[in-house]
C-alpha positions in Angstrom: 0.0 0.0 0.0 1.2 3.5 -0.9 -0.3 6.8 0.0 -0.4 9.3 -2.9 -2.0 12.8 -3.2 -3.4 13.7 -6.6 -6.4 15.2 -8.2 -7.5 16.9 -4.9 -7.7 13.5 -3.2 -5.5 11.3 -1.1 -5.2 7.8 -2.6 -4.1 4.6 -1.0 -2.7 2.7 -3.9 -3.1 -1.1 -3.6 -2.5 -3.6 -6.3 -5.4 -6.0 -6.2 -4.4 -8.4 -9.0 -3.4 -8.7 -12.6 -6.1 -8.7 -15.2 -6.1 -9.7 -18.8 -7.0 -6.2 -20.0 -8.0 -2.8 -18.8 -11.7 -3.5 -19.3 -11.6 -6.4 -16.9 -9.9 -4.4 -14.3 -12.3 -1.5 -14.6 -15.2 -3.9 -14.3 -13.8 -5.3 -11.1 -13.3 -1.8 -9.7 -16.9 -0.9 -10.4 -18.1 -4.0 -8.7 -16.2 -3.1 -5.5 -17.5 0.5 -5.8 -21.1 -0.8 -6.3 -20.7 -2.9 -3.2 -19.4 0.1 -1.3 -16.2 -1.6 -0.5 -14.2 1.3 -1.9 -15.1 4.9 -2.6 -13.2 5.4 -5.9 -10.6 3.7 -8.0 -8.4 4.1 -11.1 -6.8 1.6 -13.4 -3.2 1.8 -14.5 -0.9 -0.5 -16.5 2.1 0.1 -14.2 
């Protein structure tokens, strides 16, 4: 976990898993958000 400030927010960056593509990762993030497990997310390829 890494704490990063950006875009007017404080992010706690956590690598969840590796996904086959960006669409799959985004879908998983939306599921977590819909379940109110997380407030927000972003997907990166780094």
